[in-house]
C-alpha positions, 0 to 999 in steps of 0.5 A: 519350804526348803526342808519341806521340798527336800523331804518331799523329794526323799519321800518320792525317790523313784519318781524323782529318779524317773523324772531325771532320766531325760536330763541324765541322757541328754547331758551325758551326750553333751558331756560325751561329745566334749570328751570325745572331741577334746580327746581327738583334738588332744591326740591330733595336737600330740601328733602335730607337736611330735612331728615337729619336735626339736624343729625350729623352722620348716620349708615347704612348697607353696600353693598359689591359693589356699587348698583343702587336703580332703580332695585331690590336688590339695597338697603343696607341690614338691621343690628342688632338693638343691635348696637343702645345701643352701640352707645348711650353709647358713650360719644360723642353721645347726641341722637340716633334713629334707624329706618326702611323703605321700600315700602308700598302701601296705598290701596284706598276705591276701593280696589286698590293701590294708585299710582300716576304715577311711583312715589315711595310709601314710608313707614318708622318708626316714633319716636315722642319722638325724634322730632329732627330726624323727617322730618315729620310735623303733620298737623292733628290727632296724631302720630301713635301707634301700628297698626296705620298709618299716611299718607301724606295730598296729598294722603288723599285729593285725595282719601278721607281719614281723621284722624280716618278713616281706610285704608289698607296698604300692605308691604311684606305681605297681606294687613292689615287694620289700623287706620289713626291716623294723616296726615303729610307733609314732612318738608317745601317741597311744593311737593314731586311729586307723592310719597305716605308716610306712617309712623308707630311706630317702632314695627309695621314698623319692622313687616310690613317690615320683619325686627324684631330686625333690623334697616335700619338706625341710626341717631345720633346727637353729644354733644355740642362741639364734631366735626363731624369727632370725632363723626364718629371715635367714632361710627366707633369703635363700629359698627358691621360688615356689617355697615358703618358710614357717616356724615349727609352731606355724607349720603345726598350726597349718597342718592342723587347720583342716583337722580343726575345721573338721573337729569344730563341725564334728563337735557341733554335729554331735552337740545337736543330738545332745540338744535333741535328747535334752529337748525330748527330756524337757517334755518328760520333765514337764509331763512328770512334774505336771502329773506329780503336781496333780497328784499332790493337789491336796498336799499343796492345798493343805499348805495353802490352808496353813498359810503358805503363799503362792510364791512359796509353793512356786519356790518349792516346786522350782527348788525340787526341779533345781535339785533334780537338775543338779543331780541329773546333770552330775550323773550325766557328766559322769555317764558322758565318759562312758558315752565318749568311749561308746562313740569311739567304738561306734565310729570305729565300727563304721570304719571311721577310726579316730586317734586317741591319746586318752580321755580328756575331761575339761573344766568347760565340759563340766560347766556347760553340762551343768548349766545346760542340764540345770537350765533345761530342768528348771525351765521345763518345771516353770509351767507345772510350778506355776500351775501348782500355785493355782491350787485353792485352799478349799481343795484340801477337803475335796477328793479328786480336786485338780488345779484350776485352769488358767484364764488363757487355757482356752486359747491354748489350741490357737496359740499352739497352732500359731506356734506351729505355723510360725515354725513352718514359716521360719523353715520355709524362709530359711530354705527358700530365701536366697542370700541368707548368711549361714548363721541366720539360715541355721538359726531359722531352720533350728528355731523353726523346727523347734517352734514346729515341734512345740506347737504340734506337741501342744496342739496334739492334745486335740488329736488324742481322742480320734488318734486313740480311737484309730490306734485302739484296734491297731494296738490290740492286734499288733500286741496279738501279732507280736505275742504270736511271734514269741509263742514258742518261747511262751509255751516253753516257759509254761511247760517249764513251770508245769514241770516244776509243779508251779501254777501257770496260766497258759499264754493267751494271744486274744485281746481281753475285752474289758482290760483293753477297753479300760486301757483305751479309755485311760489314754483318752481320759487326759488328752493333754497328758497323753499328748505330752507323753507321746510328744517325746516319742513324736520328736524322736520318730520325726527326726528318724523319719526325716533322716531315713527319707533324706537318705533315700532321697540322696541315694535315688538321685545318685543312682539316677546320676550314675545311670545317666553319666555312666555309659561304660561297662566298668568303673575302676575305683580305690578299695575304699571307694573314694581315694584317688588313684595314680594314672598308672592304674589306667595304663595297666587297665588299657593294656588288658586284652579285650579293652576297647576304650578307657577314659579317666577323670582327673581331680584337682583344685584351681582358682578363678574369679578370686575363689577356689574351685574344683577342676577335672581333666578328661581325655579324648576317649571321654565322649564314648564312655561318659554321657553329658546333658548339654545346655550348649555344646556337644559330646564332641566338645570333650574331644576338642578341648586341646590345650586351651578349651574348657567345659563348665557346669551350668551353675558355675556358668550362670554364676559368672555369666559364661557361655560358649566362646567366653574366656576364662582365666584359671590359676593352677596350684603352682601359680601358672595362669591358664587362659581358657575358652569355654567350649560347652556348658553341661547340666550336672545331674541332681545326684552329683557328678564326678566333674568339677566346676571346670573341666579341661583336657588331661594333657593340660591338666597333667602339665599344670598339676604336679602329681596328678591323680585319677578320681575314676577310670571307666572301661569298655570291653568287648562283650560287655560285663562278663565273668571273663572280662571281670577276671581279666580286669582283676588280673590287670589290677593285681599289681595295684591291689588298692584298685578294684573293677566294678560294674554299674550296679556294684559301683552304685552300691559301693558309692552308696555304702558310705551314705548308709554308714552315715545314716546308721550313725545318725540312727544310733545317735537319734536312738538316744532321743527315742530311749529318752521318750521310752523312759518318758512313757515309763515315767508317765505310766508309773506315776499314773499307777500311783495316781490310780492306786485306789482305782486299781484296787477297786477294779481288782476288788470287782474281779479284774485279774492281775493279767488283765491289769497288765493288759490294761496298762500295756494297751494304754502304753501302746496307744500312746506310742502309736499316737506319737509315731503317727504324728512323728512320722507325718511330721518327718515326711513333711520336713523331708518334703520341704528340704527335697523341694529346696535341694536339687540333690535330694529327691522326695522318696518315701522309704516305705519299708523303713516307715513300717519298721518305725511303726513296729518299733513304736509298738515295741517301745510301748510294750517295753515301756509298759513292762515295769509299770504293769507289773507294779500295778498288778502287784497292788494289794486290793485292800491296801490300794482302797485305803491309799491316800 
């Protein structure tokens, strides 16, 4: 039977290849995800290890609690430079070097900040006298002196700078012009993503960052023979309060902690889409094998007649699936390298440039890709394989015999409905039952959606006939409409053919009655097959619709929140829309003629009740420019915060039983305890708020947070939003090129652009599942052409033209695609409704235009999927087709 299975596969190479495409694409995304994230991890590891080469220990500032570096206030405070001489005196120390770092914007020749997507803009001090601690490689010019800067070669090449040129740099104060003394690269790393690098001598860097007589870090090397633990112990004894000492390995791990967490999430995020593609591919495999088995009924019956057992038939079909899975998985692994490169380019295109030090293809990637691909293929084949064992020997002498339905087949609709109901129940429990662990929540949501899709896919065979009847006229006239849209191209092609004296039929746009009627009947002939084919597209469009609806549901509440809070004329933000700005920006704006009021929102982190929270600071002008929805307290509460007042959001107040008059103990990043009294409780809008869990006065915030930063600045001007006022603000911000002034509408657009970029990435990733479903339709149509070879020959013999055969196949394809689209869009909207009912931050907003586009795209998918099968069917020789076995 093994030789028989192999011979059968070799005789059906086309069918085997089409069946394997779903697995190839799914495994390729899984493989590509691992290659991508492993490559990024390798690049980051190289960056962190390079940063601490020749270093045995480091000294840094110490925060009172663990902070996150992805928000304002997450950086450890600087410490006194006097610590360096004490460390250098230690007998265990060979050399030590103090440095400072921070965010620095390089300014291009156009006067705008040089920003490559959301990548960081890094600035730091450089000491060429201790090259062992220097991670930079000088590739041109010289190291910087006072008032000079070295910049990375990537920024220099893209923006046209060379050693000896002048460039403006902006840190915490206004932009300053400096001479580019040289160009540098970061160690041996080939790409650090879109990050820009700016290096200064120590004095210049301390001045730029506002850290005179302070350091952010001291790098230490031990004398020969001194172990690291002995060095760490010795340094720890002379350190001032507020600092800590670590080995170089520990410091690199600490630096990589946030990056590792992000990469873990990123890997999981992308693997989900690989799983979706494989899930869709499993429907394609199961459907393809079911059709193939139906076509081979007489073949299996003959084997049974010759003595083959049911177990042998089962084994031969599973063996075919196993071989298909192995070959498809290997192809997917190799194709994953191209997918990884494509993902790098995709994220680069949306402004999320990632570091890259070459593609990394680990053994784990091979093992996981092979296991997942093979298992999905074999599991998807089990039902068709079991069906093959029910072929009776007598079928060998009967024309058109089919496998006998199983005894439980009549319960399929009930079982499918129960699966769908169980899926909805799991989703509802996961969403609406509070206190579930994250793992349990994700398992319930994932399992529930999986059961829902499977249940709907199995039950949808009952919906095929009414949906096909409803889709029939839509399919007819949608094809007509699309044909009309490409009419000029068709006419041109007809003219060209006539000019070169070739026979040509003028393109027709009216539906052909007999051909389309037969195509519609074909889609209803085998509802289970049509439903299974449509299910692949249904899943893809359900998820695309879900994403589109959630995107609209996130954007609308956000815009409502801006309208509710933003009562000012303008908002001042960073060029990339999210980075915090130094307080000097607001001071420059306040000095602009015509400005009547300015308020800024500081952003940072603190600890209360044993957990890290976000905090914000506002000044006395806030009541005039910002509107709050008060549960208790009033706008005047903002002006009365003083040294010990605070306002809290309603959720945080409910969590800790806080009300007006309650006492709240806050711990700052420096470890200082702030006793606060709650003066007000506000309800943050559903779309988000610029305010943290606790808001205090700006003077109190600045006094207890080193290097305070502003999240947003809001401004009122006499006359409101006018061209003159906009120009005045832009003039005031000319010395801060990283800042920009936006009116309310521009502010909303700039903030939602990031959401739309994320949605575009999701659409691209989900497009892979739609592509798998397209191949599923192609596969089904090709296999049905094989199955209906004699039927097609008979239709041609009684007068059906090649053009009519093409129309018949195309019509069947479009109806199948429309059925998948109809069910998928409804499912997607239903899931979005459940999520919107649970999440306050998300409203239920139907993206009508996008839903229409999805419907049109499904028709296009149907037309594209039919091109090759239709051409193949039209080329059949009627006489040979009538003799086909």
